[in-house]
PDB file of N, CA, C and O in Angstrom, chain B, residues numbered from 101:
ATOM      1  N   MET B 101      98.841 102.212 108.727  1.00  0.00           N
ATOM      2  CA  MET B 101      98.197 100.965 108.321  1.00  0.00           C
ATOM      3  C   MET B 101      96.876 101.286 107.627  1.00  0.00           C
ATOM      4  O   MET B 101      96.143 102.179 108.049  1.00  0.00           O
ATOM      5  N   ASN B 102      96.586 100.555 106.569  1.00  0.00           N
ATOM      6  CA  ASN B 102      95.361 100.791 105.817  1.00  0.00           C
ATOM      7  C   ASN B 102      94.165 100.199 106.541  1.00  0.00           C
ATOM      8  O   ASN B 102      94.261  99.160 107.193  1.00  0.00           O
ATOM      9  N   ASN B 103      93.027 100.890 106.411  1.00  0.00           N
ATOM     10  CA  ASN B 103      91.829 100.298 106.981  1.00  0.00           C
ATOM     11  C   ASN B 103      91.217  99.334 105.967  1.00  0.00           C
ATOM     12  O   ASN B 103      91.621  99.301 104.805  1.00  0.00           O
ATOM     13  N   LYS B 104      90.246  98.556 106.416  1.00  0.00           N
ATOM     14  CA  LYS B 104      89.678  97.501 105.574  1.00  0.00           C
ATOM     15  C   LYS B 104      89.070  98.055 104.297  1.00  0.00           C
ATOM     16  O   LYS B 104      89.308  97.524 103.212  1.00  0.00           O
ATOM     17  N   LYS B 105      88.290  99.117 104.420  1.00  0.00           N
ATOM     18  CA  LYS B 105      87.625  99.686 103.251  1.00  0.00           C
ATOM     19  C   LYS B 105      88.632 100.150 102.211  1.00  0.00           C
ATOM     20  O   LYS B 105      88.457  99.936 101.012  1.00  0.00           O
ATOM     21  N   GLU B 106      89.676 100.782 102.688  1.00  0.00           N
ATOM     22  CA  GLU B 106      90.729 101.289 101.806  1.00  0.00           C
ATOM     23  C   GLU B 106      91.439 100.137 101.083  1.00  0.00           C
ATOM     24  O   GLU B 106      91.711 100.218  99.885  1.00  0.00           O
ATOM     25  N   LEU B 107      91.731  99.073 101.822  1.00  0.00           N
ATOM     26  CA  LEU B 107      92.395  97.922 101.210  1.00  0.00           C
ATOM     27  C   LEU B 107      91.516  97.286 100.135  1.00  0.00           C
ATOM     28  O   LEU B 107      92.006  96.911  99.069  1.00  0.00           O
ATOM     29  N   LEU B 108      90.229  97.165 100.413  1.00  0.00           N
ATOM     30  CA  LEU B 108      89.338  96.491  99.474  1.00  0.00           C
ATOM     31  C   LEU B 108      89.120  97.288  98.193  1.00  0.00           C
ATOM     32  O   LEU B 108      88.657  96.731  97.198  1.00  0.00           O
ATOM     33  N   THR B 109      89.443  98.576  98.195  1.00  0.00           N
ATOM     34  CA  THR B 109      89.324  99.348  96.948  1.00  0.00           C
ATOM     35  C   THR B 109      90.374  98.886  95.933  1.00  0.00           C
ATOM     36  O   THR B 109      90.264  99.197  94.747  1.00  0.00           O
ATOM     37  N   ARG B 110      91.369  98.162  96.380  1.00  0.00           N
ATOM     38  CA  ARG B 110      92.401  97.634  95.479  1.00  0.00           C
ATOM     39  C   ARG B 110      91.890  96.442  94.673  1.00  0.00           C
ATOM     40  O   ARG B 110      92.503  96.059  93.677  1.00  0.00           O
ATOM     41  N   ILE B 111      90.777  95.858  95.097  1.00  0.00           N
ATOM     42  CA  ILE B 111      90.195  94.711  94.404  1.00  0.00           C
ATOM     43  C   ILE B 111      89.140  95.236  93.431  1.00  0.00           C
ATOM     44  O   ILE B 111      88.226  95.965  93.817  1.00  0.00           O
ATOM     45  N   THR B 112      89.286  94.851  92.168  1.00  0.00           N
ATOM     46  CA  THR B 112      88.363  95.326  91.142  1.00  0.00           C
ATOM     47  C   THR B 112      87.676  94.154  90.458  1.00  0.00           C
ATOM     48  O   THR B 112      88.198  93.040  90.412  1.00  0.00           O
ATOM     49  N   TYR B 113      86.510  94.433  89.936  1.00  0.00           N
ATOM     50  CA  TYR B 113      85.711  93.443  89.217  1.00  0.00           C
ATOM     51  C   TYR B 113      85.346  94.032  87.863  1.00  0.00           C
ATOM     52  O   TYR B 113      84.795  95.130  87.791  1.00  0.00           O
ATOM     53  N   ASN B 114      85.649  93.313  86.798  1.00  0.00           N
ATOM     54  CA  ASN B 114      85.320  93.763  85.450  1.00  0.00           C
ATOM     55  C   ASN B 114      84.875  92.540  84.654  1.00  0.00           C
ATOM     56  O   ASN B 114      85.667  91.626  84.424  1.00  0.00           O
ATOM     57  N   PRO B 115      83.604  92.518  84.231  1.00  0.00           N
ATOM     58  CA  PRO B 115      83.122  91.346  83.504  1.00  0.00           C
ATOM     59  C   PRO B 115      83.872  91.095  82.192  1.00  0.00           C
ATOM     60  O   PRO B 115      83.810  89.993  81.647  1.00  0.00           O
ATOM     61  N   GLN B 116      84.572  92.101  81.686  1.00  0.00           N
ATOM     62  CA  GLN B 116      85.318  91.969  80.433  1.00  0.00           C
ATOM     63  C   GLN B 116      86.767  91.524  80.655  1.00  0.00           C
ATOM     64  O   GLN B 116      87.535  91.392  79.702  1.00  0.00           O
ATOM     65  N   GLN B 117      87.130  91.297  81.907  1.00  0.00           N
ATOM     66  CA  GLN B 117      88.522  90.965  82.225  1.00  0.00           C
ATOM     67  C   GLN B 117      88.561  89.753  83.149  1.00  0.00           C
ATOM     68  O   GLN B 117      87.884  89.729  84.177  1.00  0.00           O
ATOM     69  N   CYS B 118      89.339  88.767  82.787  1.00  0.00           N
ATOM     70  CA  CYS B 118      89.548  87.568  83.616  1.00  0.00           C
ATOM     71  C   CYS B 118      88.229  86.903  84.008  1.00  0.00           C
ATOM     72  O   CYS B 118      88.094  86.372  85.110  1.00  0.00           O
ATOM     73  N   GLY B 119      87.265  86.939  83.099  1.00  0.00           N
ATOM     74  CA  GLY B 119      85.983  86.288  83.366  1.00  0.00           C
ATOM     75  C   GLY B 119      85.203  86.894  84.508  1.00  0.00           C
ATOM     76  O   GLY B 119      84.349  86.231  85.097  1.00  0.00           O
ATOM     77  N   GLY B 120      85.484  88.146  84.832  1.00  0.00           N
ATOM     78  CA  GLY B 120      84.766  88.816  85.913  1.00  0.00           C
ATOM     79  C   GLY B 120      85.277  88.470  87.298  1.00  0.00           C
ATOM     80  O   GLY B 120      84.721  88.922  88.299  1.00  0.00           O
ATOM     81  N   LYS B 121      86.338  87.666  87.362  1.00  0.00           N
ATOM     82  CA  LYS B 121      86.902  87.296  88.668  1.00  0.00           C
ATOM     83  C   LYS B 121      87.577  88.509  89.301  1.00  0.00           C
ATOM     84  O   LYS B 121      88.052  89.392  88.587  1.00  0.00           O
ATOM     85  N   PRO B 122      87.624  88.563  90.630  1.00  0.00           N
ATOM     86  CA  PRO B 122      88.275  89.687  91.291  1.00  0.00           C
ATOM     87  C   PRO B 122      89.755  89.777  90.914  1.00  0.00           C
ATOM     88  O   PRO B 122      90.479  88.781  90.937  1.00  0.00           O
ATOM     89  N   CYS B 123      90.180  90.973  90.573  1.00  0.00           N
ATOM     90  CA  CYS B 123      91.568  91.239  90.186  1.00  0.00           C
ATOM     91  C   CYS B 123      92.123  92.351  91.063  1.00  0.00           C
ATOM     92  O   CYS B 123      91.409  92.946  91.870  1.00  0.00           O
ATOM     93  N   ILE B 124      93.386  92.613  90.890  1.00  0.00           N
ATOM     94  CA  ILE B 124      94.055  93.640  91.686  1.00  0.00           C
ATOM     95  C   ILE B 124      94.220  94.903  90.855  1.00  0.00           C
ATOM     96  O   ILE B 124      94.872  94.892  89.810  1.00  0.00           O
ATOM     97  N   ARG B 125      93.634  95.971  91.322  1.00  0.00           N
ATOM     98  CA  ARG B 125      93.746  97.316  90.751  1.00  0.00           C
ATOM     99  C   ARG B 125      93.591  97.349  89.228  1.00  0.00           C
ATOM    100  O   ARG B 125      94.335  98.051  88.543  1.00  0.00           O
ATOM    101  N   GLY B 126      92.642  96.603  88.706  1.00  0.00           N
ATOM    102  CA  GLY B 126      92.372  96.637  87.276  1.00  0.00           C
ATOM    103  C   GLY B 126      93.388  95.896  86.421  1.00  0.00           C
ATOM    104  O   GLY B 126      93.257  95.855  85.197  1.00  0.00           O
ATOM    105  N   MET B 127      94.384  95.317  87.045  1.00  0.00           N
ATOM    106  CA  MET B 127      95.382  94.546  86.300  1.00  0.00           C
ATOM    107  C   MET B 127      94.836  93.138  86.071  1.00  0.00           C
ATOM    108  O   MET B 127      93.842  92.741  86.678  1.00  0.00           O
ATOM    109  N   ARG B 128      95.475  92.416  85.218  1.00  0.00           N
ATOM    110  CA  ARG B 128      95.072  91.031  84.961  1.00  0.00           C
ATOM    111  C   ARG B 128      95.762  90.071  85.921  1.00  0.00           C
ATOM    112  O   ARG B 128      96.204  88.990  85.531  1.00  0.00           O
ATOM    113  N   ILE B 129      95.843  90.473  87.147  1.00  0.00           N
ATOM    114  CA  ILE B 129      96.379  89.620  88.211  1.00  0.00           C
ATOM    115  C   ILE B 129      95.195  89.277  89.106  1.00  0.00           C
ATOM    116  O   ILE B 129      94.660  90.133  89.811  1.00  0.00           O
ATOM    117  N   ARG B 130      94.796  87.999  89.063  1.00  0.00           N
ATOM    118  CA  ARG B 130      93.610  87.589  89.806  1.00  0.00           C
ATOM    119  C   ARG B 130      93.937  87.360  91.282  1.00  0.00           C
ATOM    120  O   ARG B 130      95.018  86.893  91.640  1.00  0.00           O
ATOM    121  N   VAL B 131      92.973  87.702  92.112  1.00  0.00           N
ATOM    122  CA  VAL B 131      93.095  87.487  93.549  1.00  0.00           C
ATOM    123  C   VAL B 131      93.344  86.010  93.829  1.00  0.00           C
ATOM    124  O   VAL B 131      94.184  85.672  94.663  1.00  0.00           O
ATOM    125  N   CYS B 132      92.628  85.131  93.147  1.00  0.00           N
ATOM    126  CA  CYS B 132      92.775  83.689  93.404  1.00  0.00           C
ATOM    127  C   CYS B 132      94.191  83.202  93.104  1.00  0.00           C
ATOM    128  O   CYS B 132      94.673  82.276  93.756  1.00  0.00           O
ATOM    129  N   ASP B 133      94.862  83.813  92.129  1.00  0.00           N
ATOM    130  CA  ASP B 133      96.233  83.403  91.823  1.00  0.00           C
ATOM    131  C   ASP B 133      97.193  83.780  92.951  1.00  0.00           C
ATOM    132  O   ASP B 133      98.078  83.003  93.309  1.00  0.00           O
ATOM    133  N   ILE B 134      97.009  84.965  93.500  1.00  0.00           N
ATOM    134  CA  ILE B 134      97.853  85.394  94.623  1.00  0.00           C
ATOM    135  C   ILE B 134      97.595  84.510  95.833  1.00  0.00           C
ATOM    136  O   ILE B 134      98.533  84.094  96.513  1.00  0.00           O
ATOM    137  N   LEU B 135      96.322  84.221  96.104  1.00  0.00           N
ATOM    138  CA  LEU B 135      95.992  83.365  97.246  1.00  0.00           C
ATOM    139  C   LEU B 135      96.563  81.964  97.081  1.00  0.00           C
ATOM    140  O   LEU B 135      97.033  81.362  98.047  1.00  0.00           O
ATOM    141  N   GLU B 136      96.522  81.448  95.864  1.00  0.00           N
ATOM    142  CA  GLU B 136      97.082  80.118  95.607  1.00  0.00           C
ATOM    143  C   GLU B 136      98.587  80.115  95.850  1.00  0.00           C
ATOM    144  O   GLU B 136      99.118  79.172  96.437  1.00  0.00           O
ATOM    145  N   MET B 137      99.270  81.152  95.407  1.00  0.00           N
ATOM    146  CA  MET B 137     100.720  81.224  95.640  1.00  0.00           C
ATOM    147  C   MET B 137     101.026  81.260  97.132  1.00  0.00           C
ATOM    148  O   MET B 137     101.955  80.599  97.597  1.00  0.00           O
ATOM    149  N   LEU B 138     100.247  82.029  97.875  1.00  0.00           N
ATOM    150  CA  LEU B 138     100.451  82.088  99.323  1.00  0.00           C
ATOM    151  C   LEU B 138     100.190  80.720  99.956  1.00  0.00           C
ATOM    152  O   LEU B 138     100.913  80.301 100.860  1.00  0.00           O
ATOM    153  N   ALA B 139      99.151  80.027  99.475  1.00  0.00           N
ATOM    154  CA  ALA B 139      98.832  78.696 100.003  1.00  0.00           C
ATOM    155  C   ALA B 139      99.942  77.695  99.707  1.00  0.00           C
ATOM    156  O   ALA B 139     100.151  76.749 100.466  1.00  0.00           O
ATOM    157  N   LEU B 140     100.653  77.907  98.601  1.00  0.00           N
ATOM    158  CA  LEU B 140     101.765  77.029  98.242  1.00  0.00           C
ATOM    159  C   LEU B 140     103.073  77.446  98.915  1.00  0.00           C
ATOM    160  O   LEU B 140     104.150  76.956  98.574  1.00  0.00           O
ATOM    161  N   ASN B 141     102.954  78.357  99.874  1.00  0.00           N
ATOM    162  CA  ASN B 141     104.080  78.822 100.688  1.00  0.00           C
ATOM    163  C   ASN B 141     105.119  79.591  99.879  1.00  0.00           C
ATOM    164  O   ASN B 141     106.306  79.573 100.204  1.00  0.00           O
ATOM    165  N   ILE B 142     104.675  80.256  98.841  1.00  0.00           N
ATOM    166  CA  ILE B 142     105.582  81.132  98.097  1.00  0.00           C
ATOM    167  C   ILE B 142     105.708  82.424  98.896  1.00  0.00           C
ATOM    168  O   ILE B 142     104.709  83.032  99.278  1.00  0.00           O
ATOM    169  N   ASP B 143     106.919  82.824  99.134  1.00  0.00           N
ATOM    170  CA  ASP B 143     107.209  83.983  99.959  1.00  0.00           C
ATOM    171  C   ASP B 143     106.654  85.260  99.334  1.00  0.00           C
ATOM    172  O   ASP B 143     106.695  85.432  98.116  1.00  0.00           O
ATOM    173  N   ILE B 144     106.143  86.137 100.161  1.00  0.00           N
ATOM    174  CA  ILE B 144     105.586  87.408  99.682  1.00  0.00           C
ATOM    175  C   ILE B 144     106.627  88.193  98.894  1.00  0.00           C
ATOM    176  O   ILE B 144     106.302  88.804  97.876  1.00  0.00           O
ATOM    177  N   ALA B 145     107.859  88.182  99.352  1.00  0.00           N
ATOM    178  CA  ALA B 145     108.927  88.899  98.634  1.00  0.00           C
ATOM    179  C   ALA B 145     109.110  88.342  97.228  1.00  0.00           C
ATOM    180  O   ALA B 145     109.372  89.091  96.287  1.00  0.00           O
ATOM    181  N   GLU B 146     108.974  87.035  97.089  1.00  0.00           N
ATOM    182  CA  GLU B 146     109.106  86.412  95.770  1.00  0.00           C
ATOM    183  C   GLU B 146     107.930  86.798  94.861  1.00  0.00           C
ATOM    184  O   GLU B 146     108.120  87.067  93.675  1.00  0.00           O
ATOM    185  N   ILE B 147     106.736  86.823  95.416  1.00  0.00           N
ATOM    186  CA  ILE B 147     105.566  87.236  94.636  1.00  0.00           C
ATOM    187  C   ILE B 147     105.741  88.668  94.155  1.00  0.00           C
ATOM    188  O   ILE B 147     105.488  88.974  92.990  1.00  0.00           O
ATOM    189  N   LEU B 148     106.175  89.544  95.058  1.00  0.00           N
ATOM    190  CA  LEU B 148     106.375  90.953  94.689  1.00  0.00           C
ATOM    191  C   LEU B 148     107.476  91.096  93.640  1.00  0.00           C
ATOM    192  O   LEU B 148     107.398  91.973  92.780  1.00  0.00           O
ATOM    193  N   ALA B 149     108.484  90.254  93.702  1.00  0.00           N
ATOM    194  CA  ALA B 149     109.564  90.309  92.709  1.00  0.00           C
ATOM    195  C   ALA B 149     109.074  89.817  91.348  1.00  0.00           C
ATOM    196  O   ALA B 149     109.460  90.357  90.311  1.00  0.00           O
ATOM    197  N   ASP B 150     108.220  88.787  91.356  1.00  0.00           N
ATOM    198  CA  ASP B 150     107.692  88.233  90.107  1.00  0.00           C
ATOM    199  C   ASP B 150     106.653  89.140  89.450  1.00  0.00           C
ATOM    200  O   ASP B 150     106.473  89.107  88.233  1.00  0.00           O
ATOM    201  N   PHE B 151     105.979  89.942  90.256  1.00  0.00           N
ATOM    202  CA  PHE B 151     104.956  90.863  89.759  1.00  0.00           C
ATOM    203  C   PHE B 151     105.322  92.278  90.212  1.00  0.00           C
ATOM    204  O   PHE B 151     104.805  92.752  91.224  1.00  0.00           O
ATOM    205  N   PRO B 152     106.197  92.949  89.485  1.00  0.00           N
ATOM    206  CA  PRO B 152     106.708  94.254  89.934  1.00  0.00           C
ATOM    207  C   PRO B 152     105.643  95.341  90.096  1.00  0.00           C
ATOM    208  O   PRO B 152     105.876  96.335  90.783  1.00  0.00           O
ATOM    209  N   ASP B 153     104.480  95.161  89.470  1.00  0.00           N
ATOM    210  CA  ASP B 153     103.415  96.153  89.626  1.00  0.00           C
ATOM    211  C   ASP B 153     102.637  95.979  90.924  1.00  0.00           C
ATOM    212  O   ASP B 153     101.887  96.869  91.324  1.00  0.00           O
ATOM    213  N   LEU B 154     102.813  94.837  91.579  1.00  0.00           N
ATOM    214  CA  LEU B 154     102.116  94.583  92.849  1.00  0.00           C
ATOM    215  C   LEU B 154     102.782  95.318  93.998  1.00  0.00           C
ATOM    216  O   LEU B 154     103.983  95.583  93.983  1.00  0.00           O
ATOM    217  N   GLU B 155     101.972  95.636  94.990  1.00  0.00           N
ATOM    218  CA  GLU B 155     102.459  96.240  96.230  1.00  0.00           C
ATOM    219  C   GLU B 155     102.011  95.355  97.388  1.00  0.00           C
ATOM    220  O   GLU B 155     101.071  94.572  97.251  1.00  0.00           O
ATOM    221  N   LEU B 156     102.674  95.480  98.508  1.00  0.00           N
ATOM    222  CA  LEU B 156     102.336  94.683  99.680  1.00  0.00           C
ATOM    223  C   LEU B 156     100.854  94.836 100.033  1.00  0.00           C
ATOM    224  O   LEU B 156     100.207  93.863 100.421  1.00  0.00           O
ATOM    225  N   GLN B 157     100.316  96.047  99.902  1.00  0.00           N
ATOM    226  CA  GLN B 157      98.913  96.291 100.233  1.00  0.00           C
ATOM    227  C   GLN B 157      97.971  95.499  99.322  1.00  0.00           C
ATOM    228  O   GLN B 157      96.855  95.171  99.725  1.00  0.00           O
ATOM    229  N   ASP B 158      98.404  95.193  98.114  1.00  0.00           N
ATOM    230  CA  ASP B 158      97.592  94.377  97.208  1.00  0.00           C
ATOM    231  C   ASP B 158      97.438  92.962  97.769  1.00  0.00           C
ATOM    232  O   ASP B 158      96.353  92.383  97.732  1.00  0.00           O
ATOM    233  N   ILE B 159      98.525  92.424  98.281  1.00  0.00           N
ATOM    234  CA  ILE B 159      98.481  91.080  98.864  1.00  0.00           C
ATOM    235  C   ILE B 159      97.628  91.093 100.130  1.00  0.00           C
ATOM    236  O   ILE B 159      96.863  90.161 100.379  1.00  0.00           O
ATOM    237  N   GLN B 160      97.761  92.136 100.916  1.00  0.00           N
ATOM    238  CA  GLN B 160      96.928  92.266 102.110  1.00  0.00           C
ATOM    239  C   GLN B 160      95.448  92.333 101.730  1.00  0.00           C
ATOM    240  O   GLN B 160      94.603  91.760 102.418  1.00  0.00           O
ATOM    241  N   ALA B 161      95.136  93.029 100.640  1.00  0.00           N
ATOM    242  CA  ALA B 161      93.754  93.136 100.175  1.00  0.00           C
ATOM    243  C   ALA B 161      93.217  91.771  99.754  1.00  0.00           C
ATOM    244  O   ALA B 161      92.057  91.454 100.019  1.00  0.00           O
ATOM    245  N   CYS B 162      94.048  90.966  99.102  1.00  0.00           N
ATOM    246  CA  CYS B 162      93.636  89.607  98.711  1.00  0.00           C
ATOM    247  C   CYS B 162      93.283  88.782  99.938  1.00  0.00           C
ATOM    248  O   CYS B 162      92.266  88.089  99.959  1.00  0.00           O
ATOM    249  N   LEU B 163      94.119  88.860 100.948  1.00  0.00           N
ATOM    250  CA  LEU B 163      93.873  88.103 102.174  1.00  0.00           C
ATOM    251  C   LEU B 163      92.608  88.589 102.877  1.00  0.00           C
ATOM    252  O   LEU B 163      91.834  87.787 103.401  1.00  0.00           O
ATOM    253  N   LEU B 164      92.406  89.881 102.887  1.00  0.00           N
ATOM    254  CA  LEU B 164      91.210  90.442 103.513  1.00  0.00           C
ATOM    255  C   LEU B 164      89.956  89.979 102.776  1.00  0.00           C
ATOM    256  O   LEU B 164      88.975  89.589 103.409  1.00  0.00           O
ATOM    257  N   LEU B 165      89.983  90.019 101.457  1.00  0.00           N
ATOM    258  CA  LEU B 165      88.838  89.566 100.678  1.00  0.00           C
ATOM    259  C   LEU B 165      88.549  88.095 100.972  1.00  0.00           C
ATOM    260  O   LEU B 165      87.393  87.717 101.159  1.00  0.00           O
ATOM    261  N   ALA B 166      89.576  87.275 101.014  1.00  0.00           N
ATOM    262  CA  ALA B 166      89.400  85.849 101.310  1.00  0.00           C
ATOM    263  C   ALA B 166      88.805  85.649 102.703  1.00  0.00           C
ATOM    264  O   ALA B 166      87.966  84.771 102.907  1.00  0.00           O
ATOM    265  N   SER B 167      89.235  86.455 103.643  1.00  0.00           N
ATOM    266  CA  SER B 167      88.706  86.318 105.007  1.00  0.00           C
ATOM    267  C   SER B 167      87.223  86.648 105.055  1.00  0.00           C
ATOM    268  O   SER B 167      86.483  86.069 105.850  1.00  0.00           O
ATOM    269  N   GLN B 168      86.788  87.564 104.221  1.00  0.00           N
ATOM    270  CA  GLN B 168      85.375  87.920 104.199  1.00  0.00           C
ATOM    271  C   GLN B 168      84.528  86.808 103.592  1.00  0.00           C
ATOM    272  O   GLN B 168      83.375  86.620 103.980  1.00  0.00           O
ATOM    273  N   TYR B 169      85.095  86.071 102.642  1.00  0.00           N
ATOM    274  CA  TYR B 169      84.365  84.964 102.032  1.00  0.00           C
ATOM    275  C   TYR B 169      84.262  83.762 102.958  1.00  0.00           C
ATOM    276  O   TYR B 169      83.420  82.892 102.739  1.00  0.00           O
ATOM    277  N   THR B 170      85.090  83.695 103.973  1.00  0.00           N
ATOM    278  CA  THR B 170      85.064  82.539 104.868  1.00  0.00           C
ATOM    279  C   THR B 170      84.280  82.801 106.130  1.00  0.00           C
ATOM    280  O   THR B 170      84.294  81.979 107.047  1.00  0.00           O
ATOM    281  N   THR B 171      83.607  83.908 106.196  1.00  0.00           N
ATOM    282  CA  THR B 171      82.775  84.199 107.352  1.00  0.00           C
ATOM    283  C   THR B 171      81.461  83.445 107.190  1.00  0.00           C
ATOM    284  O   THR B 171      80.518  83.925 106.563  1.00  0.00           O
ATOM    285  N   ILE B 172      81.428  82.249 107.775  1.00  0.00           N
ATOM    286  CA  ILE B 172      80.277  81.368 107.645  1.00  0.00           C
ATOM    287  C   ILE B 172      79.578  81.305 109.004  1.00  0.00           C
ATOM    288  O   ILE B 172      80.215  81.027 110.020  1.00  0.00           O
ATOM    289  N   PRO B 173      78.275  81.563 109.020  1.00  0.00           N
ATOM    290  CA  PRO B 173      77.577  81.482 110.311  1.00  0.00           C
ATOM    291  C   PRO B 173      77.608  80.063 110.855  1.00  0.00           C
ATOM    292  O   PRO B 173      77.493  79.091 110.108  1.00  0.00           O
ATOM    293  N   ARG B 174      77.762  79.965 112.137  1.00  0.00           N
ATOM    294  CA  ARG B 174      77.814  78.663 112.801  1.00  0.00           C
ATOM    295  C   ARG B 174      76.434  78.308 113.305  1.00  0.00           C
ATOM    296  O   ARG B 174      75.812  79.083 114.031  1.00  0.00           O
ATOM    297  N   LEU B 175      75.955  77.143 112.925  1.00  0.00           N
ATOM    298  CA  LEU B 175      74.647  76.684 113.385  1.00  0.00           C
ATOM    299  C   LEU B 175      74.805  75.815 114.622  1.00  0.00           C
ATOM    300  O   LEU B 175      75.676  74.948 114.689  1.00  0.00           O
ATOM    301  N   ILE B 176      73.964  76.059 115.576  1.00  0.00           N
ATOM    302  CA  ILE B 176      73.989  75.257 116.803  1.00  0.00           C
ATOM    303  C   ILE B 176      72.715  74.436 116.845  1.00  0.00           C
ATOM    304  O   ILE B 176      71.611  74.969 116.743  1.00  0.00           O
ATOM    305  N   ALA B 177      72.884  73.134 116.997  1.00  0.00           N
ATOM    306  CA  ALA B 177      71.707  72.233 116.997  1.00  0.00           C
ATOM    307  C   ALA B 177      71.103  72.132 118.358  1.00  0.00           C
ATOM    308  O   ALA B 177      70.113  71.423 118.543  1.00  0.00           O
TER     309      ALA B 177
END
């Protein structure tokens, strides 16, 4: 199993590509597009079939990145 740091190396940022949005391994496949497909209940196997250059670890990296963005501190009044 990949560790978090290793998975996140699959996410790349390039200001000259896709408006600087996070992509997968330098390809023009945006993290947000993969996350949207997952949110729409598109099966991982179908995503991998539609994007033959993707690997399961790429999808895991997208989910990990999203989880890091949702770490919001909880305020107690």
